[in-house]
N, CA, C and O atoms as a Tripos MOL2 file, in Angstrom:
@<TRIPOS>MOLECULE
protein
  296   295    74     0     0
PROTEIN
NO_CHARGES

@<TRIPOS>ATOM
      1 N           0.6920   -1.3100    0.0100 N.3       1 MET1
      2 CA         -0.0430    0.1090    0.0250 C.3       1 MET1
      3 C           0.8490    1.2850    0.0550 C.2       1 MET1
      4 O           1.6660    1.5020    0.9490 O.2       1 MET1
      5 N           0.6540    1.9890   -0.9220 N.am      2 THR2
      6 CA          1.3650    3.6670   -0.9280 C.3       2 THR2
      7 C           0.9570    4.3530    0.0480 C.2       2 THR2
      8 O          -0.2630    4.4750    0.1570 O.2       2 THR2
      9 N           1.8410    5.0080    1.0530 N.am      3 PRO3
     10 CA          1.4120    5.8100    2.0650 C.3       3 PRO3
     11 C           0.7510    7.3450    1.2890 C.2       3 PRO3
     12 O           1.1260    7.8910    0.2510 O.2       3 PRO3
     13 N          -0.0470    7.6320    1.9840 N.am      4 GLU4
     14 CA         -0.9390    9.0910    1.6340 C.3       4 GLU4
     15 C          -0.1240   10.2480    2.3540 C.2       4 GLU4
     16 O           0.6520   10.0960    3.2980 O.2       4 GLU4
     17 N          -0.4200   11.3050    1.7860 N.am      5 GLN5
     18 CA         -0.0170   12.7130    2.4590 C.3       5 GLN5
     19 C          -1.3350   12.9990    3.0230 C.2       5 GLN5
     20 O          -2.2890   12.3230    2.6370 O.2       5 GLN5
     21 N          -1.5370   14.1340    4.0910 N.am      6 PRO6
     22 CA         -2.5840   14.4260    4.6040 C.3       6 PRO6
     23 C          -3.6000   15.0940    3.5350 C.2       6 PRO6
     24 O          -4.7620   15.1800    3.9310 O.2       6 PRO6
     25 N          -3.3520   15.5270    2.3780 N.am      7 SER7
     26 CA         -3.8770   16.1250    1.2250 C.3       7 SER7
     27 C          -4.6090   14.9570    0.5420 C.2       7 SER7
     28 O          -5.3670   15.1370   -0.4110 O.2       7 SER7
     29 N          -4.3510   13.7770    1.0620 N.am      8 GLY8
     30 CA         -4.8850   12.3760    0.2680 C.3       8 GLY8
     31 C          -4.2650   11.9480   -1.0730 C.2       8 GLY8
     32 O          -4.6950   11.0190   -1.7560 O.2       8 GLY8
     33 N          -3.1580   12.7610   -1.3940 N.am      9 GLN9
     34 CA         -2.3860   12.4320   -2.5950 C.3       9 GLN9
     35 C          -1.4680   11.2090   -2.2280 C.2       9 GLN9
     36 O          -1.0180   11.2950   -1.0860 O.2       9 GLN9
     37 N          -1.1760   10.3560   -2.7630 N.am     10 ALA10
     38 CA         -0.1500    9.2020   -2.7630 C.3      10 ALA10
     39 C           1.2100    9.8770   -2.7410 C.2      10 ALA10
     40 O           1.4790   10.8420   -3.4570 O.2      10 ALA10
     41 N           2.1060    9.2820   -1.8250 N.am     11 CYS11
     42 CA          3.6580    9.8660   -1.7310 C.3      11 CYS11
     43 C           4.2240    9.3510   -3.0190 C.2      11 CYS11
     44 O           3.9860    8.2490   -3.5120 O.2      11 CYS11
     45 N           4.9920   10.2760   -3.4960 N.am     12 ALA12
     46 CA          5.8040    9.8150   -4.4920 C.3      12 ALA12
     47 C           7.0420    9.0240   -4.3900 C.2      12 ALA12
     48 O           7.4870    8.5110   -5.4160 O.2      12 ALA12
     49 N           7.6140    8.8770   -3.3260 N.am     13 SER13
     50 CA          8.9030    8.0780   -3.2210 C.3      13 SER13
     51 C           8.8560    7.8210   -1.6600 C.2      13 SER13
     52 O           8.0800    8.3340   -0.8550 O.2      13 SER13
     53 N           9.9310    6.8500   -1.4050 N.am     14 HIS14
     54 CA          9.9900    6.3790   -0.1250 C.3      14 HIS14
     55 C          10.5590    7.5620    0.7880 C.2      14 HIS14
     56 O          10.7870    7.2540    1.9580 O.2      14 HIS14
     57 N          10.8170    8.8960    0.3920 N.am     15 GLN15
     58 CA         11.1860    9.8730    1.1510 C.3      15 GLN15
     59 C          10.3700   10.9290    1.0920 C.2      15 GLN15
     60 O          10.8700   12.0050    0.7650 O.2      15 GLN15
     61 N           9.0570   10.8610    1.3700 N.am     16 CYS16
     62 CA          8.0340   11.7310    1.4110 C.3      16 CYS16
     63 C           8.3060   12.5350    2.3960 C.2      16 CYS16
     64 O           8.4950   12.0900    3.5280 O.2      16 CYS16
     65 N           8.3740   13.9860    2.0830 N.am     17 ILE17
     66 CA          8.6920   14.8500    3.0660 C.3      17 ILE17
     67 C           7.6520   15.1350    4.3030 C.2      17 ILE17
     68 O           7.9360   15.5960    5.4080 O.2      17 ILE17
     69 N           6.4370   14.7520    3.8350 N.am     18 THR18
     70 CA          5.3780   14.8940    4.8770 C.3      18 THR18
     71 C           5.1560   13.7400    5.6860 C.2      18 THR18
     72 O           4.8820   13.9910    6.8590 O.2      18 THR18
     73 N           5.2080   12.4360    5.3280 N.am     19 CYS19
     74 CA          5.2240   11.3080    6.2920 C.3      19 CYS19
     75 C           6.1080   10.4870    6.4980 C.2      19 CYS19
     76 O           5.8910    9.4610    7.1430 O.2      19 CYS19
     77 N           7.4570   10.8370    5.9050 N.am     20 GLY20
     78 CA          8.5570    9.8380    5.9490 C.3      20 GLY20
     79 C           9.1040    9.9780    7.3820 C.2      20 GLY20
     80 O           8.7460   10.8770    8.1420 O.2      20 GLY20
     81 N          10.1030    8.9120    7.7290 N.am     21 ASP21
     82 CA         10.6480    8.9620    8.9210 C.3      21 ASP21
     83 C          12.0440    9.5040    8.7870 C.2      21 ASP21
     84 O          12.7760    9.4080    9.7720 O.2      21 ASP21
     85 N          12.5150   10.0770    7.6610 N.am     22 VAL22
     86 CA         13.7490   10.6910    7.7360 C.3      22 VAL22
     87 C          13.5500   12.1120    7.2500 C.2      22 VAL22
     88 O          12.5900   12.5180    6.5960 O.2      22 VAL22
     89 N          14.5350   12.7670    7.6400 N.am     23 ALA23
     90 CA         14.6020   14.2910    6.8760 C.3      23 ALA23
     91 C          15.1880   14.3460    5.5700 C.2      23 ALA23
     92 O          16.1250   13.5960    5.2960 O.2      23 ALA23
     93 N          14.7240   15.1720    4.7270 N.am     24 VAL24
     94 CA         14.9970   15.2170    3.4110 C.3      24 VAL24
     95 C          15.3970   16.6220    2.9860 C.2      24 VAL24
     96 O          14.8060   17.5760    3.4930 O.2      24 VAL24
     97 N          16.5220   16.8450    1.9390 N.am     25 GLU25
     98 CA         16.7990   18.1090    1.6200 C.3      25 GLU25
     99 C          16.0030   18.4870    0.2620 C.2      25 GLU25
    100 O          15.9250   17.8330   -0.7780 O.2      25 GLU25
    101 N          15.3670   19.8980    0.6290 N.am     26 VAL26
    102 CA         14.4320   20.3720   -0.4670 C.3      26 VAL26
    103 C          15.0760   21.7160   -0.8250 C.2      26 VAL26
    104 O          15.9680   22.2370   -0.1550 O.2      26 VAL26
    105 N          14.5310   22.2430   -1.9700 N.am     27 ARG27
    106 CA         14.8420   23.8200   -2.1870 C.3      27 ARG27
    107 C          13.7850   24.5610   -2.1370 C.2      27 ARG27
    108 O          12.7490   24.0280   -2.5340 O.2      27 ARG27
    109 N          13.7210   25.7880   -1.7160 N.am     28 VAL28
    110 CA         12.6950   26.7140   -1.4590 C.3      28 VAL28
    111 C          12.3630   27.3110   -2.7960 C.2      28 VAL28
    112 O          13.2360   27.9500   -3.3820 O.2      28 VAL28
    113 N          11.1460   27.1520   -3.3380 N.am     29 VAL29
    114 CA         10.7350   27.6980   -4.7320 C.3      29 VAL29
    115 C          10.2260   29.3090   -4.1590 C.2      29 VAL29
    116 O          10.6520   30.3600   -4.6360 O.2      29 VAL29
    117 N           9.3840   29.2190   -3.2150 N.am     30 ARG30
    118 CA          8.6650   30.7290   -2.9010 C.3      30 ARG30
    119 C           8.1830   30.4240   -1.7130 C.2      30 ARG30
    120 O           7.8080   29.2930   -1.4030 O.2      30 ARG30
    121 N           8.1580   31.6940   -0.7650 N.am     31 LEU31
    122 CA          7.6760   31.6860    0.5130 C.3      31 LEU31
    123 C           6.2450   32.3440    0.2900 C.2      31 LEU31
    124 O           5.9660   33.2630   -0.4800 O.2      31 LEU31
    125 N           5.3440   31.5940    1.2200 N.am     32 LEU32
    126 CA          3.9390   31.6890    1.2300 C.3      32 LEU32
    127 C           3.5980   32.4770    2.4810 C.2      32 LEU32
    128 O           4.4570   32.5990    3.3540 O.2      32 LEU32
    129 N           2.2330   33.0900    2.6380 N.am     33 PRO33
    130 CA          1.9280   33.7510    3.9100 C.3      33 PRO33
    131 C           1.8440   32.4260    5.0070 C.2      33 PRO33
    132 O           1.8400   31.2430    4.6670 O.2      33 PRO33
    133 N           1.7790   32.9360    6.3820 N.am     34 ASP34
    134 CA          1.4470   32.1150    7.5160 C.3      34 ASP34
    135 C           2.7290   30.9070    7.7890 C.2      34 ASP34
    136 O           2.5950   29.7630    8.2240 O.2      34 ASP34
    137 N           3.7990   31.5160    7.4280 N.am     35 GLU35
    138 CA          5.1100   30.6970    7.7320 C.3      35 GLU35
    139 C           5.1580   29.5020    7.0530 C.2      35 GLU35
    140 O           5.5510   28.4750    7.6080 O.2      35 GLU35
    141 N           4.6900   29.5430    5.5630 N.am     36 LEU36
    142 CA          4.6560   28.3130    4.5890 C.3      36 LEU36
    143 C           5.6360   28.6720    3.5100 C.2      36 LEU36
    144 O           6.1310   29.7730    3.2700 O.2      36 LEU36
    145 N           5.8430   27.3480    2.8210 N.am     37 ALA37
    146 CA          6.8370   27.5450    1.8550 C.3      37 ALA37
    147 C           6.5970   26.4390    0.6460 C.2      37 ALA37
    148 O           6.4810   25.2510    0.9460 O.2      37 ALA37
    149 N           6.5320   26.8380   -0.6170 N.am     38 VAL38
    150 CA          6.4580   25.8090   -1.5800 C.3      38 VAL38
    151 C           7.8890   25.2830   -1.8950 C.2      38 VAL38
    152 O           8.7480   26.1380   -2.1130 O.2      38 VAL38
    153 N           8.2300   24.0010   -1.9420 N.am     39 VAL39
    154 CA          9.5140   23.4230   -2.2190 C.3      39 VAL39
    155 C           9.6250   22.6280   -3.0370 C.2      39 VAL39
    156 O           8.6660   21.8880   -3.2540 O.2      39 VAL39
    157 N          10.8170   22.4920   -3.7820 N.am     40 ASP40
    158 CA         11.0560   21.6660   -4.9500 C.3      40 ASP40
    159 C          11.7610   20.3820   -3.8680 C.2      40 ASP40
    160 O          12.6090   20.4960   -2.9830 O.2      40 ASP40
    161 N          11.0720   19.2620   -4.3280 N.am     41 THR41
    162 CA         11.5930   17.7660   -3.6160 C.3      41 THR41
    163 C          12.3740   17.0590   -4.4770 C.2      41 THR41
    164 O          12.9290   16.0500   -4.0400 O.2      41 THR41
    165 N          12.5680   17.4620   -5.8940 N.am     42 GLY42
    166 CA         13.0140   16.5230   -6.7710 C.3      42 GLY42
    167 C          12.0500   15.9140   -7.4770 C.2      42 GLY42
    168 O          12.1680   15.7570   -8.6920 O.2      42 GLY42
    169 N          11.0930   15.5430   -6.8620 N.am     43 ALA43
    170 CA          9.8930   14.5670   -7.4520 C.3      43 ALA43
    171 C           8.5950   15.6160   -7.6760 C.2      43 ALA43
    172 O           7.5290   15.2120   -8.1400 O.2      43 ALA43
    173 N           8.8110   16.9270   -7.3120 N.am     44 GLY44
    174 CA          7.5070   17.4260   -7.5950 C.3      44 GLY44
    175 C           7.6010   18.8480   -6.4150 C.2      44 GLY44
    176 O           8.5500   19.0540   -5.6590 O.2      44 GLY44
    177 N           6.6940   19.4640   -6.4970 N.am     45 GLN45
    178 CA          6.6280   20.6310   -5.2730 C.3      45 GLN45
    179 C           5.6220   20.2280   -4.3300 C.2      45 GLN45
    180 O           4.6390   19.5450   -4.6200 O.2      45 GLN45
    181 N           5.9280   20.7160   -3.0800 N.am     46 GLU46
    182 CA          4.9880   20.4530   -1.9970 C.3      46 GLU46
    183 C           5.1520   21.6150   -0.8720 C.2      46 GLU46
    184 O           6.2090   22.2440   -0.8510 O.2      46 GLU46
    185 N           4.1990   21.8890   -0.0060 N.am     47 GLN47
    186 CA          4.0810   22.9010    0.9250 C.3      47 GLN47
    187 C           4.5940   22.3420    2.1050 C.2      47 GLN47
    188 O           4.2290   21.2250    2.4700 O.2      47 GLN47
    189 N           5.4020   23.0060    2.7340 N.am     48 VAL48
    190 CA          6.0210   23.0290    4.0710 C.3      48 VAL48
    191 C           5.9570   24.1210    5.0680 C.2      48 VAL48
    192 O           6.0120   25.2670    4.6230 O.2      48 VAL48
    193 N           5.8680   23.9800    6.1190 N.am     49 SER49
    194 CA          6.1250   24.9470    7.1230 C.3      49 SER49
    195 C           7.5040   25.4010    7.4560 C.2      49 SER49
    196 O           8.4040   24.5950    7.6950 O.2      49 SER49
    197 N           7.6760   26.7260    7.4750 N.am     50 VAL50
    198 CA          9.0160   27.1500    7.4370 C.3      50 VAL50
    199 C           9.0220   28.0310    8.9330 C.2      50 VAL50
    200 O           9.9140   28.8470    9.1670 O.2      50 VAL50
    201 N           8.0750   27.7940    9.7580 N.am     51 ALA51
    202 CA          7.9410   28.3530   11.1600 C.3      51 ALA51
    203 C           9.0740   28.2730   12.1530 C.2      51 ALA51
    204 O           9.0560   29.0590   13.1010 O.2      51 ALA51
    205 N          10.0870   27.3760   12.0300 N.am     52 LEU52
    206 CA         11.0370   27.1820   12.7490 C.3      52 LEU52
    207 C          12.5060   27.4700   12.1960 C.2      52 LEU52
    208 O          13.5160   27.1310   12.8140 O.2      52 LEU52
    209 N          12.5200   28.0750   11.0680 N.am     53 VAL53
    210 CA         13.7880   28.5520   10.4020 C.3      53 VAL53
    211 C          13.6170   29.8900    9.6860 C.2      53 VAL53
    212 O          12.4920   30.3260    9.4410 O.2      53 VAL53
    213 N          14.6280   30.4810    9.3830 N.am     54 SER54
    214 CA         14.5870   31.7940    8.5280 C.3      54 SER54
    215 C          15.0090   31.3710    7.0540 C.2      54 SER54
    216 O          16.2090   31.2730    6.7980 O.2      54 SER54
    217 N          14.1430   31.1430    6.1730 N.am     55 ALA55
    218 CA         14.3070   30.6190    5.1780 C.3      55 ALA55
    219 C          14.0360   31.6520    3.8800 C.2      55 ALA55
    220 O          13.1880   32.5360    4.0010 O.2      55 ALA55
    221 N          14.7280   31.5120    2.7440 N.am     56 ALA56
    222 CA         14.5600   32.4780    1.4520 C.3      56 ALA56
    223 C          14.2980   31.5060    0.2430 C.2      56 ALA56
    224 O          14.5480   30.3010    0.2630 O.2      56 ALA56
    225 N          13.7950   32.1540   -0.7400 N.am     57 ALA57
    226 CA         13.6820   31.5050   -2.1010 C.3      57 ALA57
    227 C          15.1050   30.9560   -2.1690 C.2      57 ALA57
    228 O          16.0440   31.5640   -1.6560 O.2      57 ALA57
    229 N          15.2370   29.8910   -2.7580 N.am     58 GLY58
    230 CA         16.7300   29.3650   -3.1470 C.3      58 GLY58
    231 C          17.4620   28.4650   -2.2390 C.2      58 GLY58
    232 O          18.2980   27.6380   -2.6050 O.2      58 GLY58
    233 N          16.9940   28.7440   -0.7280 N.am     59 ASP59
    234 CA         17.7770   27.9690   -0.0130 C.3      59 ASP59
    235 C          17.3270   26.4100    0.0460 C.2      59 ASP59
    236 O          16.2250   25.9510   -0.2540 O.2      59 ASP59
    237 N          18.5190   25.6960    0.5310 N.am     60 THR60
    238 CA         18.1840   24.3640    0.8390 C.3      60 THR60
    239 C          17.8300   24.1750    2.4110 C.2      60 THR60
    240 O          18.4660   24.6560    3.3490 O.2      60 THR60
    241 N          16.6220   23.3310    2.4830 N.am     61 LEU61
    242 CA         16.1210   23.1870    3.8660 C.3      61 LEU61
    243 C          16.2130   21.7480    4.1360 C.2      61 LEU61
    244 O          16.0760   21.0050    3.1650 O.2      61 LEU61
    245 N          16.4310   21.2110    5.3280 N.am     62 LEU62
    246 CA         16.2300   19.9700    5.9600 C.3      62 LEU62
    247 C          14.7970   20.0230    6.2130 C.2      62 LEU62
    248 O          14.3220   21.0050    6.7840 O.2      62 LEU62
    249 N          13.9740   18.9210    5.7860 N.am     63 VAL63
    250 CA         12.5220   19.0320    6.0950 C.3      63 VAL63
    251 C          12.1150   17.3850    6.7300 C.2      63 VAL63
    252 O          12.4260   16.3080    6.2200 O.2      63 VAL63
    253 N          11.4110   17.6020    7.8580 N.am     64 HIS64
    254 CA         10.8490   16.2970    8.3400 C.3      64 HIS64
    255 C           9.2730   16.4700    8.8300 C.2      64 HIS64
    256 O           8.7860   17.3110    9.5860 O.2      64 HIS64
    257 N           8.7860   15.6000    8.2710 N.am     65 ALA65
    258 CA          7.1830   15.5220    8.6290 C.3      65 ALA65
    259 C           6.5620   16.9880    8.4000 C.2      65 ALA65
    260 O           5.8200   17.5940    9.1730 O.2      65 ALA65
    261 N           7.0600   17.4210    7.1120 N.am     66 GLY66
    262 CA          6.4940   18.6820    6.5580 C.3      66 GLY66
    263 C           6.8950   19.9060    7.2800 C.2      66 GLY66
    264 O           6.3660   20.9540    6.9070 O.2      66 GLY66
    265 N           7.8090   19.9490    8.3280 N.am     67 GLU67
    266 CA          8.2980   20.8440    8.9250 C.3      67 GLU67
    267 C           9.9110   21.1210    8.7610 C.2      67 GLU67
    268 O          10.7770   20.2810    9.0030 O.2      67 GLU67
    269 N          10.1510   22.4890    8.2920 N.am     68 ALA68
    270 CA         11.6380   22.6190    7.9420 C.3      68 ALA68
    271 C          12.2130   22.9040    9.3750 C.2      68 ALA68
    272 O          11.8330   23.7190   10.2160 O.2      68 ALA68
    273 N          13.4190   21.8350    9.4110 N.am     69 ILE69
    274 CA         14.0740   22.1050   10.7100 C.3      69 ILE69
    275 C          15.3800   22.4670   10.5610 C.2      69 ILE69
    276 O          16.1210   22.1830   11.5020 O.2      69 ILE69
    277 N          15.9170   23.0970    9.4870 N.am     70 ALA70
    278 CA         17.2700   23.6600    9.3330 C.3      70 ALA70
    279 C          17.3410   24.1500    7.9150 C.2      70 ALA70
    280 O          16.6390   23.6270    7.0500 O.2      70 ALA70
    281 N          18.1610   25.1340    7.6480 N.am     71 VAL71
    282 CA         18.6690   25.7530    6.5340 C.3      71 VAL71
    283 C          19.9800   25.0280    6.4980 C.2      71 VAL71
    284 O          20.7610   25.0930    7.4470 O.2      71 VAL71
    285 N          20.2320   24.3280    5.3950 N.am     72 VAL72
    286 CA         21.6110   23.6670    4.9800 C.3      72 VAL72
    287 C          22.2270   24.2240    3.8970 C.2      72 VAL72
    288 O          23.3500   23.7640    3.6890 O.2      72 VAL72
    289 N          21.7980   25.1900    3.0330 N.am     73 GLY73
    290 CA         22.4880   25.8430    1.8970 C.3      73 GLY73
    291 C          21.6540   26.9200    1.3630 C.2      73 GLY73
    292 O          20.4250   26.9520    1.4130 O.2      73 GLY73
    293 N          22.4130   27.7850    0.8550 N.am     74 LYS74
    294 CA         21.7920   28.8620    0.2600 C.3      74 LYS74
    295 C          21.9990   29.0080   -1.3930 C.2      74 LYS74
    296 O          21.4770   29.9430   -2.0000 O.2      74 LYS74
@<TRIPOS>BOND
     1     1     2 1
     2     2     3 1
     3     3     4 2
     4     3     5 am
     5     5     6 1
     6     6     7 1
     7     7     8 2
     8     7     9 am
     9     9    10 1
    10    10    11 1
    11    11    12 2
    12    11    13 am
    13    13    14 1
    14    14    15 1
    15    15    16 2
    16    15    17 am
    17    17    18 1
    18    18    19 1
    19    19    20 2
    20    19    21 am
    21    21    22 1
    22    22    23 1
    23    23    24 2
    24    23    25 am
    25    25    26 1
    26    26    27 1
    27    27    28 2
    28    27    29 am
    29    29    30 1
    30    30    31 1
    31    31    32 2
    32    31    33 am
    33    33    34 1
    34    34    35 1
    35    35    36 2
    36    35    37 am
    37    37    38 1
    38    38    39 1
    39    39    40 2
    40    39    41 am
    41    41    42 1
    42    42    43 1
    43    43    44 2
    44    43    45 am
    45    45    46 1
    46    46    47 1
    47    47    48 2
    48    47    49 am
    49    49    50 1
    50    50    51 1
    51    51    52 2
    52    51    53 am
    53    53    54 1
    54    54    55 1
    55    55    56 2
    56    55    57 am
    57    57    58 1
    58    58    59 1
    59    59    60 2
    60    59    61 am
    61    61    62 1
    62    62    63 1
    63    63    64 2
    64    63    65 am
    65    65    66 1
    66    66    67 1
    67    67    68 2
    68    67    69 am
    69    69    70 1
    70    70    71 1
    71    71    72 2
    72    71    73 am
    73    73    74 1
    74    74    75 1
    75    75    76 2
    76    75    77 am
    77    77    78 1
    78    78    79 1
    79    79    80 2
    80    79    81 am
    81    81    82 1
    82    82    83 1
    83    83    84 2
    84    83    85 am
    85    85    86 1
    86    86    87 1
    87    87    88 2
    88    87    89 am
    89    89    90 1
    90    90    91 1
    91    91    92 2
    92    91    93 am
    93    93    94 1
    94    94    95 1
    95    95    96 2
    96    95    97 am
    97    97    98 1
    98    98    99 1
    99    99   100 2
   100    99   101 am
   101   101   102 1
   102   102   103 1
   103   103   104 2
   104   103   105 am
   105   105   106 1
   106   106   107 1
   107   107   108 2
   108   107   109 am
   109   109   110 1
   110   110   111 1
   111   111   112 2
   112   111   113 am
   113   113   114 1
   114   114   115 1
   115   115   116 2
   116   115   117 am
   117   117   118 1
   118   118   119 1
   119   119   120 2
   120   119   121 am
   121   121   122 1
   122   122   123 1
   123   123   124 2
   124   123   125 am
   125   125   126 1
   126   126   127 1
   127   127   128 2
   128   127   129 am
   129   129   130 1
   130   130   131 1
   131   131   132 2
   132   131   133 am
   133   133   134 1
   134   134   135 1
   135   135   136 2
   136   135   137 am
   137   137   138 1
   138   138   139 1
   139   139   140 2
   140   139   141 am
   141   141   142 1
   142   142   143 1
   143   143   144 2
   144   143   145 am
   145   145   146 1
   146   146   147 1
   147   147   148 2
   148   147   149 am
   149   149   150 1
   150   150   151 1
   151   151   152 2
   152   151   153 am
   153   153   154 1
   154   154   155 1
   155   155   156 2
   156   155   157 am
   157   157   158 1
   158   158   159 1
   159   159   160 2
   160   159   161 am
   161   161   162 1
   162   162   163 1
   163   163   164 2
   164   163   165 am
   165   165   166 1
   166   166   167 1
   167   167   168 2
   168   167   169 am
   169   169   170 1
   170   170   171 1
   171   171   172 2
   172   171   173 am
   173   173   174 1
   174   174   175 1
   175   175   176 2
   176   175   177 am
   177   177   178 1
   178   178   179 1
   179   179   180 2
   180   179   181 am
   181   181   182 1
   182   182   183 1
   183   183   184 2
   184   183   185 am
   185   185   186 1
   186   186   187 1
   187   187   188 2
   188   187   189 am
   189   189   190 1
   190   190   191 1
   191   191   192 2
   192   191   193 am
   193   193   194 1
   194   194   195 1
   195   195   196 2
   196   195   197 am
   197   197   198 1
   198   198   199 1
   199   199   200 2
   200   199   201 am
   201   201   202 1
   202   202   203 1
   203   203   204 2
   204   203   205 am
   205   205   206 1
   206   206   207 1
   207   207   208 2
   208   207   209 am
   209   209   210 1
   210   210   211 1
   211   211   212 2
   212   211   213 am
   213   213   214 1
   214   214   215 1
   215   215   216 2
   216   215   217 am
   217   217   218 1
   218   218   219 1
   219   219   220 2
   220   219   221 am
   221   221   222 1
   222   222   223 1
   223   223   224 2
   224   223   225 am
   225   225   226 1
   226   226   227 1
   227   227   228 2
   228   227   229 am
   229   229   230 1
   230   230   231 1
   231   231   232 2
   232   231   233 am
   233   233   234 1
   234   234   235 1
   235   235   236 2
   236   235   237 am
   237   237   238 1
   238   238   239 1
   239   239   240 2
   240   239   241 am
   241   241   242 1
   242   242   243 1
   243   243   244 2
   244   243   245 am
   245   245   246 1
   246   246   247 1
   247   247   248 2
   248   247   249 am
   249   249   250 1
   250   250   251 1
   251   251   252 2
   252   251   253 am
   253   253   254 1
   254   254   255 1
   255   255   256 2
   256   255   257 am
   257   257   258 1
   258   258   259 1
   259   259   260 2
   260   259   261 am
   261   261   262 1
   262   262   263 1
   263   263   264 2
   264   263   265 am
   265   265   266 1
   266   266   267 1
   267   267   268 2
   268   267   269 am
   269   269   270 1
   270   270   271 1
   271   271   272 2
   272   271   273 am
   273   273   274 1
   274   274   275 1
   275   275   276 2
   276   275   277 am
   277   277   278 1
   278   278   279 1
   279   279   280 2
   280   279   281 am
   281   281   282 1
   282   282   283 1
   283   283   284 2
   284   283   285 am
   285   285   286 1
   286   286   287 1
   287   287   288 2
   288   287   289 am
   289   289   290 1
   290   290   291 1
   291   291   292 2
   292   291   293 am
   293   293   294 1
   294   294   295 1
   295   295   296 2
@<TRIPOS>SUBSTRUCTURE
     1 MET1         2 RESIDUE 1 A MET
     2 THR2         6 RESIDUE 1 A THR
     3 PRO3        10 RESIDUE 1 A PRO
     4 GLU4        14 RESIDUE 1 A GLU
     5 GLN5        18 RESIDUE 1 A GLN
     6 PRO6        22 RESIDUE 1 A PRO
     7 SER7        26 RESIDUE 1 A SER
     8 GLY8        30 RESIDUE 1 A GLY
     9 GLN9        34 RESIDUE 1 A GLN
    10 ALA10       38 RESIDUE 1 A ALA
    11 CYS11       42 RESIDUE 1 A CYS
    12 ALA12       46 RESIDUE 1 A ALA
    13 SER13       50 RESIDUE 1 A SER
    14 HIS14       54 RESIDUE 1 A HIS
    15 GLN15       58 RESIDUE 1 A GLN
    16 CYS16       62 RESIDUE 1 A CYS
    17 ILE17       66 RESIDUE 1 A ILE
    18 THR18       70 RESIDUE 1 A THR
    19 CYS19       74 RESIDUE 1 A CYS
    20 GLY20       78 RESIDUE 1 A GLY
    21 ASP21       82 RESIDUE 1 A ASP
    22 VAL22       86 RESIDUE 1 A VAL
    23 ALA23       90 RESIDUE 1 A ALA
    24 VAL24       94 RESIDUE 1 A VAL
    25 GLU25       98 RESIDUE 1 A GLU
    26 VAL26      102 RESIDUE 1 A VAL
    27 ARG27      106 RESIDUE 1 A ARG
    28 VAL28      110 RESIDUE 1 A VAL
    29 VAL29      114 RESIDUE 1 A VAL
    30 ARG30      118 RESIDUE 1 A ARG
    31 LEU31      122 RESIDUE 1 A LEU
    32 LEU32      126 RESIDUE 1 A LEU
    33 PRO33      130 RESIDUE 1 A PRO
    34 ASP34      134 RESIDUE 1 A ASP
    35 GLU35      138 RESIDUE 1 A GLU
    36 LEU36      142 RESIDUE 1 A LEU
    37 ALA37      146 RESIDUE 1 A ALA
    38 VAL38      150 RESIDUE 1 A VAL
    39 VAL39      154 RESIDUE 1 A VAL
    40 ASP40      158 RESIDUE 1 A ASP
    41 THR41      162 RESIDUE 1 A THR
    42 GLY42      166 RESIDUE 1 A GLY
    43 ALA43      170 RESIDUE 1 A ALA
    44 GLY44      174 RESIDUE 1 A GLY
    45 GLN45      178 RESIDUE 1 A GLN
    46 GLU46      182 RESIDUE 1 A GLU
    47 GLN47      186 RESIDUE 1 A GLN
    48 VAL48      190 RESIDUE 1 A VAL
    49 SER49      194 RESIDUE 1 A SER
    50 VAL50      198 RESIDUE 1 A VAL
    51 ALA51      202 RESIDUE 1 A ALA
    52 LEU52      206 RESIDUE 1 A LEU
    53 VAL53      210 RESIDUE 1 A VAL
    54 SER54      214 RESIDUE 1 A SER
    55 ALA55      218 RESIDUE 1 A ALA
    56 ALA56      222 RESIDUE 1 A ALA
    57 ALA57      226 RESIDUE 1 A ALA
    58 GLY58      230 RESIDUE 1 A GLY
    59 ASP59      234 RESIDUE 1 A ASP
    60 THR60      238 RESIDUE 1 A THR
    61 LEU61      242 RESIDUE 1 A LEU
    62 LEU62      246 RESIDUE 1 A LEU
    63 VAL63      250 RESIDUE 1 A VAL
    64 HIS64      254 RESIDUE 1 A HIS
    65 ALA65      258 RESIDUE 1 A ALA
    66 GLY66      262 RESIDUE 1 A GLY
    67 GLU67      266 RESIDUE 1 A GLU
    68 ALA68      270 RESIDUE 1 A ALA
    69 ILE69      274 RESIDUE 1 A ILE
    70 ALA70      278 RESIDUE 1 A ALA
    71 VAL71      282 RESIDUE 1 A VAL
    72 VAL72      286 RESIDUE 1 A VAL
    73 GLY73      290 RESIDUE 1 A GLY
    74 LYS74      294 RESIDUE 1 A LYS
């Protein structure tokens, strides 16, 4: 069975940034209101929370369970 994201969409890989058990590197495409960002996962775009980090477009983030936990590159 393929895991699903909270949106009901099937996860695209074993490294799903929403429901995976590991942190994944992603690139910020654009910031959104309410401490959210659209990120490029390499398999498509997803929305994540950036409430815990200071992120900008182009930054590389480490994301776990839909929450950015570190900025690892600019």
